[in-house]
N, C-alpha and C positions, 0 to 999 in steps of 0.2 A: 401743070403749072399754068395759072391763069395770067394772060397777057396784061390784064388790068392791074394786077398786083405787081408784076415785074416792071411795068412802066411807071406806076405811081411810086414805087419804093426805090427805083433806080439803083439796084445792087451793084456793088463793086467786087473785084476779085479778092476773095479773102486771103489768098496767099500773098498778093502784092501788098495789101493793107497790113498784114501781120509782119511780113519780113522787111518791107521797104517803106512802109507808110505811103505808098503810092495809092492814089484814088483812081485806079484803072477801072473804068466801067465794064460791065458785062453786057454782051450782046447775044441775041438769039442767032446762032450761026446756021443751024440746020433744023428743019422740022420734018420728021418722017411720018408723024401721025398727030392729028389734032381733031378736036371737036368743038366747034364754036371758037371761043377765045381760050380754050383749054388745050395746052400742048401736052399730048400724052407721051410722045417720044421724040427726042431731038438732042441737040447739042447746044450748049451755051459756052461762049468763048470770051476770054479776057482780051481787052482791046489794047493792052500794053504790048508794044512790039517786042520787048525783051522777055515777055512771059508767054502770052498767047495760050495759056493753059485752057484746055477744053474740059468742060463739066457735063456729065450726061444727065438727061431727063429720062427717067424710066418709070413707067406706070403713072405718069403725071407728076412725079416727084423729082425736082432737081436736086442733085447731090452736090452741094456747094461746100466742100470740105477743103481747107488749105493743104492738107497732106493727102491729096486724092488717091495717089497710088498706094500708099500705106493703108488708107482706109478701105479701099476696094479689096485689097489683098486680105485684110483681117475680117472683112464682112461679106465675102463672096458668097458664102453658103446662104446668108439671109437674102441677098439681093437677087441671086439666081434661082432661088427656091420656087418650085411650082406651087400654084395655088388651087389647082384643080384635082388634087389627089383625093381618092375616096378615103373615108374614115378607116376601113380595114387596112389599106396599104399604108397610110400614114402611121397607123398603129404598129404595123410591122417594122417600118423604118425606125420608129422610136425604140422598139424593143432591140433591134439590131445595133443601133448606134449607142444605146444605153444612156444611163443618167450621167449628167455632166457634160454631155456633148453640146455643141453649139445648136443643134436642132432641138435638144431638150430644153436648153436654157431659153431659147427663143419662145418656145411653147409655153414655158412657165410664165414669162413676162406677159405674153399675150393673154394668158388665162387670168392673171391678176388684174391687169389694166382694163381689158375689154369687159370683164365682168363688172368691175366697178363703174365703168362709164356707161354701159348699155344693158346690163342684165334686167333692169326694170322693164324693158320692152320684150323680154323673152316670155312668150305665153306658156312655156313649160317650166320656167324657173320656179323651184320650190324654196321659197324664202320664208324663214321662221323669224328668229330673233335678229338675224343679220340682214341688213338692208344695203343694197348696192347704191351707187350715186354719191359716195363720200366726196369725191372730187367736186361734184356739183354743189354740194352743201358747203364745202369749204370756200368755194368761189363766191357763193351767195353771202356767206358771213363776211368775207373780205370786202366784197363790193359795198356792203352796208357801212364800211368804215371810211370809204373814200367818196369824194365828190363825183357823182356820176355824170356831171355835165361836161367833163373833159371830152373834147372833140378832136378826132384825128385817127390815124391808123392805130391798131392794137396788135401787140406782139404777145403770143403765148409761148414762153420758153419751156421746153420739156413737156410738150403738149400730149405726148404718148398717143393714144388712139383717138384723140380729137374731140371728145365730148364738150369740153369747156370752150373750145373755139366756137362751136355752134351757139352755146349759151351767150358768149360774149357778142356774137353777131346779132343776137336777139335784142340787145340793148340799144341798137341804133343802126344807122346806115353806113358806119365806118367799115373799111375793109379790115379784116382780121387775118393775121398770119400765124400759123402754128409751126413751130420748129421742134425737131427732135433728132437724135442721133440714131434711132432705131428704124431702119427701113421697113421692117415687118409691121411695126405698130403704125407707121405712117400709111402703109397699105390698107390697114383696117380703117383708118380715118378717111382715106380717099374713097373706100368703098361705101362707107356711111354717107359721104358727101355726094357721090355721083349716082349711086344706086338706091340710097335709102334702105340699105340692107347690109348686114355684116355676117361674116362666117369666121368663127374662131374656135381654137381647142380649149375646152374648159377642163381643167385638171380635176380628176376624181381622187387619185392617190398615186404615189410613186410616179411611174411613167405611164399611167392609165389616163387617157383623155377622152372626153366625149365632145364630138364636133357639134357646135351649136350654130344654127343659122336662122335669122329671123329679121323682119323689117324694124327699122329704127326711125326716130324723128331726127332730122338734121336741119333745125331752123336756121334760116339765114345762110344756107349753104352757098348761095351765089356770091356772098361777100367774103368767103373763107378760101384760103389756100394753104398748102402744106409744103414746106421745104425741109430737106435734110441739111442741117447745119450744126456746127459746133457752137454752143451758146457762148463760149469764150473767144470765138473767132468768127463772128457774124459778118456778113458781107454788106455792111453799111458804114459809110464814112462819117455821116453827119447825123445829128438828132433827127429822128423820123417818126417817133411814136408818141402818142398822147397817153397811152397806158401800156404798161408791160406787166404781165403776170408770170410768176415763177413759183409754182407750187411744188413742194418736195424736190427742189433742185439744188439749193445752196449747199446741201450736205452730200451732193452727188457729183460735184464738179471738182476738177483738179485744184482750182484756186477760188475758194469762196470770196476772198477779197477782190479777186479779178472779176467775179460776177457783179459785185456791187459797183465796180468801176464801169462795167458794161452798161448796167442800168442807168447810171448817171450820164454816160456819154450819149446814149441813144434816146433818152427821154427829152421831149420838147419842154421848154419852160412852162411851168405850171402843170405839167403832166404828173401822173402818179404811177407808183409801182406797188404791186401786191405780192407779198411773200408769204409762204407758209412752209413750215419745216418742223419735223419731230426731232431734229438734230441726231439723226440715226447714222452717225459717222462710221465709215468703213474705210480701212486703209487701201483697199483695192480701188476705191474711187477717189479718195482724197488722202494725200500724204498726212501723217499725224501732225507734222509741224505746221500744216496749213489749216488744221481744224480751228474753228472758232469756239474755244472751250472744249470740253470733253476730255481734258487731260490737265496736268499741273494743278492738282487740287490743293497743293500747298500754297497757292497764290491767294491774293485777297478775295477772288471771286469763287474760291473753293472748286474751281474747274467748271463753273456753270457756263453753259453756252448762251443762255438768254441775256444775261447782263453783259457778257463779252460782245455779243452782236450789237447791242445798242451802243456800247462804248466804242466799238469799231467804227460805226457810222459817225459818231460825234468826233472821233479822232481824225477821220478822213476829212471831215469838214474843216477841222482846225488846221490840219497839215497841208491841205491842198486847196488853193483858192478856187480851183475849177470844180471841186466837188461840192454840190449844193443840195444833195438829198437830205431830207429831214423826216424823222419818224413823226407821223401825226396821230396814229392810233394803233392799238393792237389788242388782240385777244390772247390771253396767256395760255388757254387750254381749249382746243376744240377737237372733238373725236373724229377719227377717220379710220374705218376698218379696211384692211387689205386682206382679201381672200387668198390663201395659199393653195388649199385643197379642201375637200368636203369636211375634214375633221381638224382643219388648222386655219386660224385667222389671227392676224396681228391687229391689235388696237393701238393706233398712234394717237398721241396727244399733241396736237399741232399748235405751235406758236404762229398766229396769223398777224401779219404786220402790214400796215399801209404807210407808204413813203410818199413824199411830195418833193418834186424838183422846184426849188424856189427860183424866181426870176433873177 
């Protein structure tokens, strides 16, 4: 956790903000390991006397979740996992724990996202028709839709293994904050940032994985930081960001409308938001009643998500005087490949949308 980001963004306690609307600031309480301005391990504490909740910083990643005890309990395997296991021992553990285990699910996610973000740097990657870097290409396509002159901090929600944060940092000198709920993916992002190298399990088939390790480019790494946060309960009380990026996220949160409200709340006037989604709705991520389209095809939109999202943004502007996000441009279909294993790839057709917060 970089002190420059912590001091510039002035985070508040996410539990106080969510439960009581208190703007209780967070303070660095304890540092047990740091390098330069980078806190590797320590404790961040809420300043509110009735709360004083402590949040850990582990491997340079602050875990700022409003339901900290529940989150740590449900994700302890990921957070406490060793990163130095040899490939044969990791394979043995994968076989013993079996498919569907938290160990296997984490490896699957790492395989898909790390491959997409960084496989182009792998000297042994055998790429034929399928090319990695889909997230980067979607970001570039989206950036072409917005006014790149927006100045101020940048927030990448659902940043996964972090590649787009480095690309965003390459556009200027503004600080970039990457946020995700996956500790394992943030560890890969931090490794790319601090070591210029990553190590991740690439899925071949079933529960067979090949460990890949190679150098990567992390442009603008000094301007980037990674925090573990819930995108719907971020530790910021006031507008703080000139640009917010949320790729493949709106169909992966509990409340898509709540995410739009977060974008509106945290964007500075004149700032822009970049969304991309294939509307890949799943009830384990988003309750059906919260989906924007994807159901009720007997209605006037025939269940279409694209038109419902545009209508939802306009409805929020009409119903709530404080909601000022406006759609300024969009791409109706942009390809993004997600590699599952050697013989399986999903081709997403992304709606890429640029929004502007009006003064």
